[in-house]
C-alpha positions as CSV (number, residue, x, y, z in Angstrom):
1,M,-25.7,157.6,120.4
2,N,-29.2,156.1,120.8
3,R,-29.5,155.6,124.5
4,D,-33.1,154.2,124.3
5,R,-32.4,150.7,123.0
6,C,-30.7,147.6,124.4
7,R,-27.3,147.6,122.9
8,P,-25.6,144.3,122.1
9,K,-23.1,144.7,125.0
10,S,-25.7,145.7,127.5
11,K,-27.0,143.5,130.3
12,C,-30.5,144.0,129.1
13,V,-31.7,140.5,128.1
14,P,-35.5,140.4,128.9
15,G,-37.9,138.2,127.0
16,V,-35.6,135.1,126.8
17,T,-37.6,132.0,125.8
18,R,-36.7,128.7,127.4
19,H,-38.3,125.3,127.0
20,L,-39.9,123.6,130.0
21,R,-41.5,120.2,130.3
22,I,-44.5,120.3,132.6
23,R,-47.6,118.0,132.8
24,G,-45.9,115.8,130.2
25,E,-45.8,118.6,127.6
26,K,-42.9,120.6,126.4
27,F,-43.6,124.3,125.8
28,A,-41.9,127.6,125.5
29,L,-41.6,129.6,128.8
30,G,-41.3,133.3,128.0
31,P,-41.0,135.9,126.8
32,E,-43.8,136.8,129.1
33,P,-42.7,136.6,132.8
34,W,-44.4,134.1,135.1
35,L,-45.4,134.7,138.7
36,M,-45.0,132.1,141.4
37,G,-47.2,133.0,144.4
38,I,-45.8,132.2,147.8
39,L,-48.1,130.2,150.1
40,N,-46.4,129.4,153.5
41,V,-48.4,127.0,155.6
42,T,-46.1,127.5,158.5
43,P,-46.2,129.2,161.9
44,D,-42.8,130.8,161.6
45,S,-42.0,132.0,158.1
46,F,-40.2,135.4,158.3
47,S,-42.9,137.4,156.5
48,D,-46.3,135.8,156.9
49,G,-45.8,133.0,159.4
50,G,-49.0,131.7,160.8
51,K,-51.4,133.6,158.5
52,F,-52.2,130.6,156.4
53,L,-51.4,127.7,158.7
54,A,-55.1,126.7,158.7
55,A,-56.0,124.7,155.6
56,E,-59.1,126.8,154.9
57,A,-57.1,130.0,155.0
58,A,-54.4,128.5,152.9
59,V,-56.8,127.4,150.2
60,E,-58.5,130.8,150.1
61,R,-55.1,132.5,149.8
62,A,-54.1,130.1,146.9
63,L,-57.2,130.9,144.9
64,E,-56.6,134.6,145.6
65,L,-53.1,134.4,144.2
66,V,-54.4,132.7,141.1
67,E,-57.0,135.4,140.7
68,Q,-54.3,138.0,141.0
69,G,-52.4,136.4,138.1
70,A,-50.0,133.7,139.6
71,E,-49.3,130.9,137.1
72,I,-47.8,128.8,139.9
73,I,-48.7,128.4,143.6
74,D,-45.7,127.5,145.7
75,I,-46.8,125.7,148.8
76,G,-44.3,125.2,151.6
77,G,-44.7,123.6,155.0
78,E,-41.2,124.2,156.4
79,S,-39.8,127.6,157.1
80,T,-36.3,128.0,155.7
81,R,-35.6,131.5,157.1
82,P,-32.1,132.1,158.4
83,G,-31.6,130.3,161.7
84,S,-34.6,128.0,161.2
85,R,-34.6,124.3,162.1
86,S,-35.9,121.4,160.1
87,T,-39.6,120.6,160.4
88,P,-40.3,116.9,161.3
89,L,-41.6,114.9,158.3
90,E,-45.0,114.1,159.6
91,E,-45.6,117.7,160.6
92,E,-44.7,118.9,157.1
93,L,-47.0,116.3,155.5
94,K,-49.8,117.4,157.9
95,R,-49.4,121.0,156.8
96,I,-49.0,120.5,153.1
97,I,-51.1,117.6,151.8
98,P,-54.6,118.7,152.8
99,V,-53.9,122.1,151.2
100,V,-52.6,120.5,148.0
101,R,-55.6,118.2,147.7
102,K,-58.1,121.0,148.1
103,V,-56.3,123.5,145.9
104,R,-55.9,120.9,143.1
105,R,-59.7,120.4,143.1
106,Q,-60.4,124.1,142.7
107,T,-57.8,125.4,140.2
108,S,-55.9,124.3,137.1
109,A,-52.9,126.6,138.0
110,Y,-49.6,124.8,138.5
111,I,-48.8,123.7,142.0
112,S,-45.3,123.7,143.2
113,I,-44.1,122.1,146.5
114,D,-41.4,123.9,148.4
115,T,-39.7,121.0,150.2
116,R,-36.4,119.2,150.7
117,K,-38.0,115.9,151.6
118,S,-38.6,113.2,149.0
119,R,-41.6,111.7,150.9
120,V,-43.3,115.1,151.1
121,A,-42.6,115.5,147.4
122,R,-44.0,112.1,146.4
123,A,-47.1,112.5,148.5
124,A,-47.8,116.0,147.0
125,L,-47.2,114.8,143.5
126,D,-49.7,111.9,144.1
127,E,-52.2,114.6,145.1
128,G,-51.7,116.5,141.8
129,A,-48.8,118.8,142.4
130,D,-46.9,119.7,139.2
131,L,-43.3,120.6,140.2
132,I,-40.8,120.6,143.1
133,N,-39.0,123.6,144.5
134,D,-36.0,122.2,146.4
135,I,-33.8,124.8,148.1
136,S,-31.1,122.1,148.5
137,A,-31.0,121.4,144.8
138,L,-31.5,117.7,145.4
139,R,-28.6,117.5,147.9
140,H,-30.6,117.2,151.2
141,D,-32.4,113.9,150.5
142,P,-30.7,111.3,148.3
143,E,-34.1,110.0,147.2
144,M,-35.4,113.3,145.9
145,A,-33.7,113.1,142.5
146,R,-35.3,109.6,142.0
147,V,-38.7,110.9,142.8
148,V,-38.4,113.9,140.4
149,A,-37.1,111.6,137.7
150,S,-39.8,108.9,138.2
151,Y,-42.6,111.5,138.1
152,Q,-41.0,113.4,135.2
153,V,-41.8,116.8,136.7
154,P,-39.8,120.1,136.8
155,V,-37.6,120.8,139.7
156,V,-36.1,124.2,140.9
157,L,-32.5,123.8,141.7
158,M,-31.6,126.6,144.2
159,H,-28.2,127.6,145.4
160,M,-27.7,127.8,149.1
161,L,-24.5,128.1,151.1
162,G,-24.7,125.7,154.0
163,E,-28.1,125.0,155.7
164,P,-30.8,127.4,156.9
165,E,-29.5,127.1,160.4
166,N,-26.1,128.5,159.5
167,M,-26.3,129.9,156.0
168,Q,-26.0,133.6,157.1
169,A,-23.1,132.9,159.4
170,S,-20.4,135.0,157.6
171,P,-21.1,133.7,154.0
172,H,-18.0,134.0,151.8
173,Y,-17.2,133.2,148.1
174,N,-13.9,133.1,146.2
175,N,-15.7,134.3,143.1
176,L,-19.4,134.7,143.7
177,L,-20.7,134.6,140.1
178,F,-18.4,131.8,139.0
179,D,-19.0,129.8,142.2
180,L,-22.8,129.9,141.5
181,K,-22.3,129.0,137.9
182,Y,-20.0,126.0,138.8
183,F,-22.7,124.9,141.3
184,F,-25.4,125.0,138.6
185,L,-23.2,123.1,136.1
186,T,-22.5,120.4,138.7
187,R,-26.2,120.1,139.8
188,I,-27.4,120.0,136.1
189,R,-24.9,117.2,135.4
190,E,-25.9,115.2,138.5
191,A,-29.6,115.7,137.8
192,S,-29.0,114.3,134.3
193,Q,-27.2,111.3,135.7
194,A,-30.2,110.7,137.9
195,G,-32.5,110.6,134.9
196,I,-34.0,114.1,135.1
197,A,-34.4,115.7,131.7
198,E,-32.7,119.0,131.1
199,D,-36.0,120.6,130.1
200,C,-37.3,119.9,133.6
201,L,-34.7,122.0,135.3
202,I,-35.2,125.6,136.6
203,L,-32.3,127.5,138.2
204,D,-32.6,129.8,141.3
205,P,-29.5,131.7,142.5
206,G,-31.0,131.7,146.0
207,I,-31.3,135.3,147.0
208,G,-30.8,135.6,150.8
209,F,-29.7,132.0,151.2
210,G,-26.1,132.3,152.3
211,K,-25.6,135.7,150.7
212,T,-24.6,139.1,152.0
213,V,-26.5,142.2,150.9
214,E,-23.7,143.0,148.4
215,D,-23.9,139.4,147.1
216,N,-27.6,139.6,146.5
217,L,-27.2,142.9,144.6
218,K,-24.4,141.5,142.5
219,I,-26.3,138.4,141.6
220,I,-29.4,140.4,140.5
221,N,-27.2,142.8,138.5
222,N,-25.5,140.0,136.7
223,L,-28.2,137.4,136.0
224,D,-27.3,137.6,132.4
225,Y,-24.1,135.8,133.3
226,Y,-26.2,132.6,133.6
227,Q,-28.0,132.8,130.3
228,G,-25.4,130.4,128.8
229,L,-26.8,127.6,131.0
230,K,-30.0,127.8,128.8
231,R,-32.4,127.1,131.6
232,P,-35.2,129.2,133.0
233,I,-34.0,131.4,135.8
234,L,-36.2,131.9,138.9
235,I,-35.6,134.7,141.3
236,G,-37.1,135.2,144.7
237,P,-36.3,138.6,146.3
238,S,-39.8,139.1,147.8
239,R,-39.6,141.0,151.1
240,K,-36.1,139.7,151.8
241,S,-33.9,141.2,154.5
242,F,-31.4,142.7,152.0
243,L,-34.3,145.0,150.9
244,G,-35.0,145.8,154.6
245,K,-31.4,146.8,155.1
246,I,-31.5,149.1,152.1
247,L,-34.9,150.6,152.9
248,G,-34.7,150.4,156.7
249,T,-38.1,148.7,156.9
250,G,-39.7,145.5,158.2
251,P,-41.0,142.7,155.9
252,E,-44.4,144.2,155.6
253,N,-43.0,147.4,154.1
254,R,-40.8,146.1,151.4
255,L,-43.2,146.0,148.4
256,E,-41.4,148.8,146.5
257,G,-38.1,147.2,147.0
258,T,-39.4,143.8,145.9
259,I,-40.8,145.4,142.7
260,A,-37.5,147.1,141.9
261,A,-35.6,143.9,142.4
262,V,-38.0,142.0,140.2
263,I,-37.9,144.5,137.4
264,L,-34.1,144.6,137.3
265,S,-34.1,140.8,137.4
266,Y,-36.5,140.7,134.5
267,L,-34.2,143.0,132.5
268,R,-31.3,140.7,133.3
269,G,-33.1,137.6,132.0
270,A,-35.0,136.0,134.8
271,I,-38.4,134.7,133.7
272,I,-40.1,133.3,136.9
273,F,-40.6,135.4,140.0
274,R,-41.5,134.0,143.4
275,V,-43.3,136.7,145.3
276,H,-45.9,137.3,148.0
277,D,-47.5,140.3,146.4
278,V,-48.6,138.9,143.0
279,K,-51.1,141.6,141.9
280,E,-48.7,144.5,142.5
281,V,-45.6,142.7,141.0
282,K,-47.6,141.5,138.0
283,R,-48.8,145.0,137.2
284,A,-45.2,146.4,137.4
285,L,-44.0,143.6,135.1
286,Q,-46.7,144.4,132.6
287,V,-45.4,147.9,132.4
288,A,-41.8,146.8,132.1
289,E,-42.6,144.2,129.5
290,S,-44.5,146.8,127.4
291,I,-41.6,149.2,127.6
292,V,-39.1,146.5,126.6
293,K,-41.3,145.5,123.6
294,E,-41.3,149.2,122.5
295,I,-37.5,149.4,122.8
296,K,-37.2,146.2,120.7
297,V,-39.5,147.7,118.0
298,A,-37.6,151.0,118.0
299,G,-34.4,149.1,117.7
300,Q,-35.6,147.1,114.7
301,D,-36.8,150.3,113.0
302,A,-33.6,152.3,113.7
């Protein structure tokens, strides 16, 4: 038996190409993985809260992430760590908009806005943002779907059980993988009914958002289960607490765990990776992608 190739029944499904419409153009996303660099302009995010709260520091960090290889910069002005409370609208606008405006002037990289609020999304899109990353999957603010549809931009639909304030209070699923798939099918249908094109949808299973350690591991190991939805899959394991529980480390010492989770997610079919450590993760993915290409070539020659 040749153990060096991806067999038809294996979970190894890297290099999946999906179509995505962004900046008014439809193009193929993949097989090369994309990096979404995290830029938290908040005082209380779990990993880097306060480091980039000042607009000048945030812009400098955004450009650094682009230099390191991020295709997307994900700017967020509201912490959604477990137990966090909602940030007032005006405060979120104050944190995000000046940064978006300055970053847009200095880079052509895609800008994503991590928000649940339609007014924040609209203001950021008016300043040149390219997509919306909504952890509530358009459920928190009834106007969000209309904003996304009217601007014809991509939106990340993330699964979350409950709200950030209570999502880690004994999360439970009847059938984890199926429950998430049903959630995505429902959100895709409702997004379509709101006028959002299917090729503007990105799916995120929400690692750490209403999930136990075992749930997170099971999702990553079974991402291929969601390939039938035919949408790009985004995964965000960066520095998450499930890695800390495995490794026994704080957020600042979870790089190796993040890389391991990203590589396994890539092998299971994820194509966009939301991370803090862009340079290190990108280099690891370059190696993984090269190995996978070699496996595919060997399989074709066998």
